[in-house]
Each structure stands twice: as C-alpha cells, then as structure tokens.
N, C-alpha and C positions, 0 to 999 in steps of 0.2 A: 200913125204913131209907130206901127210895127215897121214900116218902111224906114223911118228915121233911125230906129234902134238897129235894124239890120245893117244899114249903110254905115252908121257911125261905129258901132261895135265891130261889125264884120270887117271893115277896112282896117281897123286897129289890129284885130287878130291876124288877118292875112299879112299885114305889114310886119308884124312881129315874127311870125313863123316863117315867112318866105324872104323877108328882107327887101321886098319891092317897095321902094320909097315913094314912087309916084302916087300910091294910094293915100298918102298923107294929104294930098290936095282934095280928095273926095271926102275925107272925114268931116270937115266943117259943114259940108252940104247936109250930111245926115244929122248933124247937131241942130242946124237951123230948121230942118223939117220936123225934128222932134219937138223943138221949142214952139214952132207954129202950131203943131198938133195940140200941145198943152194949152196954148192961148185960145184956140178954137173951142176946146172942150170947156174951158172956164167961161167963155162967152155964151156957149149954148146952155150951160147950167144957169148962168145969170138970167137968160131969157126965160127959162122954164120957171124959175122962182118968181119972176116978175108977174107971170100970168096967174099964179095961184094965190 
C-alpha cells in the first residue's frame, strides 16, 4: 500500500515541480498497486470474519 502511495503521489509531485512529463506514465502503475492493496486488505478481512 505504501509503495502504491509513494509511486502515485510521488510521480505527480515530481512531475509538477520538475516538469518531467515521462513520469505521467508511471502514475497509473502506482494507482493500480494502491487499488490492489485495498482489495487484498478487504479480502483478508473477509476471511478473518468468516473464521470467527
């Protein structure tokens, strides 16, 4: 989850402050990683609640 936040937000910050436009291609990767982390967290919570 932290990796997704750093890549998503970090690439936007660096792109804004430096003007390096190629980092725009990296931003969606961070977003996808962040979404996958949330889905995995939800699935793991679902499995925990099933057992109890």
